C-alpha positions in Angstrom: -6.1 13.3 -4.7 -4.7 16.2 -3.1 -3.9 14.1 -0.2 -1.9 11.7 -2.1 -0.3 14.3 -4.0 1.0 15.9 -0.7 1.9 12.9 0.9 5.6 12.3 1.8 7.8 9.7 3.3 8.9 11.9 6.0 5.3 12.8 6.9 4.4 9.0 7.2 7.6 8.5 9.5 6.5 11.3 11.6 2.9 9.9 11.8 4.1 6.3 12.6 6.3 7.7 15.5 3.5 9.7 16.6 1.4 6.6 16.6 3.8 4.3 18.5 4.4 7.0 21.0 0.7 7.5 21.7 0.0 3.7 21.9 3.0 3.0 24.1 2.5 4.8 27.1 -1.3 6.2 27.1 -2.5 2.8 25.8 -1.4 0.9 28.8 -3.8 3.2 30.8 -6.8 2.3 28.4 -5.9 -1.3 29.2 -6.0 -0.6 33.0 -9.2 1.3 32.6 -10.8 -1.6 30.7 -9.8 -4.1 33.5 -11.2 -1.8 36.0 -14.4 -1.7 34.2 -14.4 -5.6 33.6 -15.3 -5.0 29.9 -15.7 -7.8 27.7 -13.3 -8.7 25.0 -15.7 -7.1 22.0 -16.3 -3.9 24.3 -12.3 -3.5 24.5 -11.8 -3.8 21.0 -14.7 -1.4 20.3 -13.3 1.2 22.8 -9.9 1.1 21.0 -11.4 1.0 17.5 -13.6 4.1 18.6 -10.8 6.3 19.8 -8.2 5.0 17.2 -10.6 5.6 14.3 -12.0 8.9 15.8 -8.5 10.0 16.1 -7.7 9.2 12.5 -10.8 10.5 11.1 -10.6 13.8 12.8 -6.9 14.2 12.3 -7.4 13.5 8.5 -10.4 15.6 8.1 -9.4 18.6 10.2 -6.0 18.6 8.6 -7.3 18.5 5.0 -10.0 21.2 5.9 -7.6 23.7 7.6 -4.4 22.5 5.8 -2.6 22.3 9.1 -1.1 19.2 10.9 -4.0 18.9 13.2 -3.2 15.7 15.3 -5.8 14.4 17.7 -5.9 11.6 20.1 -8.0 10.2 22.9 -7.9 11.7 26.4 -5.1 10.3 28.4 -6.1 11.9 31.6 -9.7 10.9 30.7 -8.6 7.4 30.4 -6.6 7.6 33.7 -9.9 9.0 35.5 -11.7 5.8 34.2 -9.3 3.6 36.0 -10.9 4.7 39.3 -14.4 5.3 38.2 -15.4 3.1 35.4 -15.7 0.0 37.7 -18.2 2.1 40.0 -21.0 2.3 37.3 -22.6 0.0 34.8 -20.9 0.2 31.3 -24.2 1.8 29.8 -24.1 4.6 32.4 -20.4 5.2 31.6 -21.2 5.3 27.9 -24.0 7.9 28.8 -21.4 10.0 30.9 -19.2 9.7 27.6 -22.0 11.1 25.6 -22.8 13.9 28.0 -19.1 15.1 28.2 -18.8 14.9 24.2 -22.1 16.8 23.8 -20.8 19.6 26.4 -17.5 20.0 24.6 -19.2 20.3 21.3 -21.4 22.9 22.3 -18.5 24.7 24.2 -16.3 24.4 21.0 -18.9 25.6 18.5 -19.7 28.7 20.5 -16.4 29.6 21.2 -16.8 29.8 25.0 -13.9 27.2 25.8 -11.3 29.8 26.7 -13.7 31.8 28.9 -15.1 28.8 30.6 -11.7 27.3 31.5 -10.5 31.0 32.7 -13.3 30.9 35.3 -11.6 28.1 37.2 -8.3 28.9 38.9 -5.3 27.5 36.8 -3.8 25.9 40.0 -6.8 23.9 40.8 -7.3 22.6 37.1 -3.6 21.6 37.2 -3.9 20.0 40.5 -6.8 18.0 39.6 -4.9 16.5 36.5 -1.9 15.8 38.7 -4.0 14.1 41.3 -5.7 11.9 38.7 -2.4 10.8 37.3 -0.2 10.6 40.3 -1.5 7.2 41.3 0.1 5.9 38.1 3.4 7.0 38.7 3.2 5.6 42.3 2.1 2.2 40.9 5.1 2.1 38.5 7.4 2.0 41.6 5.0 -0.4 43.5 5.4 -2.8 40.9 9.3 -3.1 41.5 9.1 -5.7 44.2 6.9 -8.0 42.0 9.4 -7.8 38.9 12.7 -6.2 40.1 14.5 -6.9 36.8 11.7 -5.9 34.3 10.6 -2.7 36.3 13.9 -1.3 37.1 15.3 -1.6 33.7 12.5 0.2 32.2 12.6 3.0 34.8 16.6 3.2 34.1 16.5 3.0 30.4 13.5 5.7 30.4 15.8 8.0 32.5 18.9 7.5 30.0 16.6 7.9 26.9 15.2 10.9 28.3 18.6 12.5 28.5 19.6 11.2 25.2 16.4 10.8 22.9 13.9 12.7 25.0 11.0 12.6 22.4 11.1 8.8 22.2 11.9 8.0 25.8 8.7 6.0 26.3 9.0 4.1 23.3 12.6 3.1 24.0 11.5 2.0 27.6 8.6 0.0 26.1 10.8 -1.7 23.6 13.2 -2.7 26.2 10.7 -3.8 28.6 9.2 -6.1 25.9 12.8 -7.6 25.1 13.2 -8.4 28.7 9.8 -9.9 29.1 10.6 -11.9 25.9 13.8 -13.1 27.5 12.1 -14.1 30.6 9.4 -16.1 28.9 6.4 -13.8 29.7 5.2 -13.0 26.0 3.8 -16.6 25.1 0.2 -14.9 24.7 1.7 -12.9 21.7 1.6 -16.0 19.6 -2.2 -15.9 19.9 -2.4 -12.4 18.5 -4.1 -12.2 15.1 -4.4 -8.9 13.0 -8.3 -9.2 12.1 -10.6 -6.4 11.3 -12.5 -5.1 14.2 -16.2 -4.9 14.4 -17.5 -2.3 16.7 -20.2 -2.9 19.3 -23.1 -0.5 19.7 -23.9 0.2 23.5 -27.1 2.2 24.1 -26.2 4.9 26.6 -28.0 5.0 29.8 -28.0 8.4 31.8 -27.0 8.2 35.5 -26.6 11.3 37.6 -24.1 9.7 39.6 -21.8 8.6 36.5 -22.4 12.2 34.8 -21.0 13.8 38.1 -18.1 11.1 38.6 -17.1 10.7 35.1 -18.7 13.1 32.6 -18.1 16.4 34.3 -14.2 15.5 35.4 -13.6 14.1 31.9 -14.7 17.5 30.2 -12.6 19.6 32.5 -9.4 17.5 32.3 -9.6 16.8 28.6 -10.5 20.5 27.9 -7.6 21.8 30.3 -4.8 19.2 29.8 -5.5 18.4 26.0 -7.4 20.9 24.1 -5.6 24.0 25.5 -2.1 22.6 25.0 -3.1 21.1 21.5 -4.0 24.7 20.3 -0.6 26.0 22.1 1.3 23.4 20.1 0.0 24.6 16.7 0.3 28.4 17.7 4.1 27.6 18.6 4.7 26.0 15.1 3.6 29.3 13.4 0.1 28.2 12.5 -3.1 30.1 13.6 -5.8 27.6 14.6 -9.5 28.2 14.7 -10.7 26.8 17.9 -14.3 26.7 17.1 -13.4 24.4 14.1 -11.1 22.1 15.9 -13.1 21.7 19.3 -16.4 21.7 17.3 -15.1 19.0 14.9 -13.4 16.8 17.6 -16.6 17.1 19.8 -19.0 16.1 17.0 -17.0 12.9 16.3 -16.9 12.0 20.2 -20.5 12.3 20.3 -21.0 9.9 17.2 -18.5 7.5 18.7 -19.5 7.5 22.3 -22.0 4.7 22.0 -19.0 2.5 20.5 -16.9 3.3 23.7 -15.1 6.4 22.7 -14.6 8.3 26.0 -13.3 11.3 24.3 -11.4 12.5 21.0 -9.4 15.6 21.4 -6.5 17.7 20.2 -3.1 16.1 21.0 -0.1 18.0 22.3 2.6 15.6 22.6 2.3 13.6 19.6 1.1 16.7 17.6 4.6 18.1 18.3 6.2 15.3 16.4 4.0 16.0 13.3 4.0 20.0 13.4 7.7 20.4 12.9 10.1 20.7 10.0 11.1 16.9 10.6 7.6 16.0 9.3 8.1 17.9 6.1 9.8 21.2 5.3 6.8 22.7 3.5 4.4 23.5 6.6 1.4 23.1 3.9 2.3 19.5 3.5 2.6 18.2 7.0 -1.1 17.8 7.5 -0.9 14.4 5.7 0.3 12.7 8.8 -2.9 11.8 10.3 -3.8 8.8 8.0 -1.8 6.4 9.9 -4.4 6.4 12.8 -7.0 5.1 10.6 -4.8 2.1 9.6 -4.2 1.3 13.2 -7.9 1.6 14.1 -9.2 -0.9 11.6 -6.9 -3.7 13.2 -7.4 -2.4 16.8 -8.8 -5.8 18.0 -5.3 -7.2 17.4 -3.7 -4.5 19.3 -5.8 -5.2 22.2 -4.8 -8.9 22.2 -1.1 -7.8 22.1 -1.2 -5.3 25.0 -3.3 -7.7 27.0 -0.4 -10.4 26.5 2.1 -7.9 28.0 3.0 -8.4 31.8 0.9 -6.5 34.1 4.0 -5.0 35.6 5.4 -3.9 32.4 2.2 -2.2 31.6 2.2 -0.4 35.0 5.8 0.9 34.8 5.5 2.2 31.3 2.3 4.0 32.1 4.1 5.6 35.0 7.1 6.9 33.4 4.8 7.9 30.5 2.8 10.2 32.7 5.7 11.6 34.8 5.8 14.7 32.4 2.2 15.3 33.0 2.2 15.0 36.5 5.1 17.4 36.7 3.3 19.8 34.5 0.3 19.5 36.8 2.4 20.1 39.9 4.2 23.0 38.6 0.8 24.6 37.8 -0.5 24.0 40.9 2.1 25.7 43.0 2.8 28.7 40.4 -0.8 29.9 41.1 0.0 31.5 44.3 -3.6 32.9 45.3 -5.0 29.2 44.8 -2.0 27.4 46.1 -3.5 26.1 49.4 -6.7 25.1 47.3 -4.9 23.5 44.9 -3.2 21.5 47.4 -6.5 20.3 48.8 -7.6 19.4 45.2 -4.5 17.3 44.8 -5.0 15.4 48.1 -8.5 14.8 47.7 -8.3 13.6 44.2 -5.2 11.4 44.8 -6.9 9.6 47.5 -9.2 7.7 45.2 -12.1 8.3 47.9 -15.7 7.6 46.5 -18.6 9.0 48.4 -22.2 8.3 47.3 -20.9 6.6 44.4 -19.1 9.5 43.1 -15.5 9.3 42.5 -12.6 11.4 43.8 -12.0 13.7 40.9 -15.2 15.6 41.3 -14.7 15.7 45.1 -11.2 17.2 44.6 -12.6 19.6 42.3 -15.5 20.5 44.8 -13.2 20.8 47.7 -10.5 23.1 45.9 -13.1 25.4 44.5 -15.0 25.8 48.1 -11.4 26.3 49.7 -10.6 28.8 47.4 -13.8 30.5 47.8 -13.4 30.7 51.5 -9.7 31.8 51.3 -10.2 34.5 48.8 -13.5 35.9 50.3 -11.9 38.5 52.6 -9.8 39.7 49.6 -12.5 40.0 47.3 -14.5 42.1 49.8 -11.6 44.4 50.6 -11.2 45.0 46.8 -14.9 45.7 46.3 -15.0 47.9 49.3 -11.8 49.9 48.0 -13.2 50.4 44.6 -16.4 51.5 45.9 -14.8 54.1 48.2 -12.5 55.1 45.2 -15.7 55.8 43.2 
């Protein structure tokens, strides 16, 4: 009853905009990952159901529990990771990797070692890993131009203009313009077959494979922790709240564990969409902004229709929208990579190996990029560490 009493139209509008922004750009990446993994229609719908309902349940429960607008989402860089790695493993093995990552995140969250664990990896290398995973999507956006020049160029131009005038909704505006152009060109005939029926989730028994854990599970844990959970906590702090990382990360981790067999790759704290719901636009009273999470549940129930709708969109439109949606994340990763001066060369190696898409021994490029970067960093800083250690010994 408290939730209904605190609910307000402004919070509903903020939540709706957050959902639209979240589903407009990042969802295109989920569609690409499902294509890469050759998922059945039922598995696709179950995946979307799991991440949407997981986001809704955690947003609602954690917001009600903490009385803060805790907005959660699925891992966008995690979905991007799956585009290049999901097709290399049986689906059951991928689900096992999802479960491994979720259990690890739960343990890290509940024990409070999240910050300490991330701090042990140079920030430049983590940033380069993120940029390397996402860079290919930006490149695909421009590679799609020759095949559909009018559609793709229009989306890119509108995105740039909207970024200047309506920065927060630039992806949404670009998507709407792209859909309008595709409709004018007669490319949306498949939308007439879309039905808004209730989704029935499919349970998949996890199978554990070392190569899948190394190629999917470990990189998923790292990129989700560094690029989603850490900024998500920062957004709450910047809005004047004092979040308890154990509650928030532990809660999202537990839900991720429960939903992994239904296809959820990761449920985590949101950053971009969270910023829409944590400010005064959602509600003047900070204590009543927490009601914004309810809309994720409504969308999750009808996720099968959403899958059909996005599957009916032209591939070029999905590629260009995904690319422009990830420009900011790639830029953040590149800036973080070059700002960490001691790890700059190692970060560049991480970026190059990860972006190459190389697969060795069935293990994807994200792992090899991280391994190469850490190895290079260790070699390049070994002499410095020895000098510091010797200086400290002499001084003592």
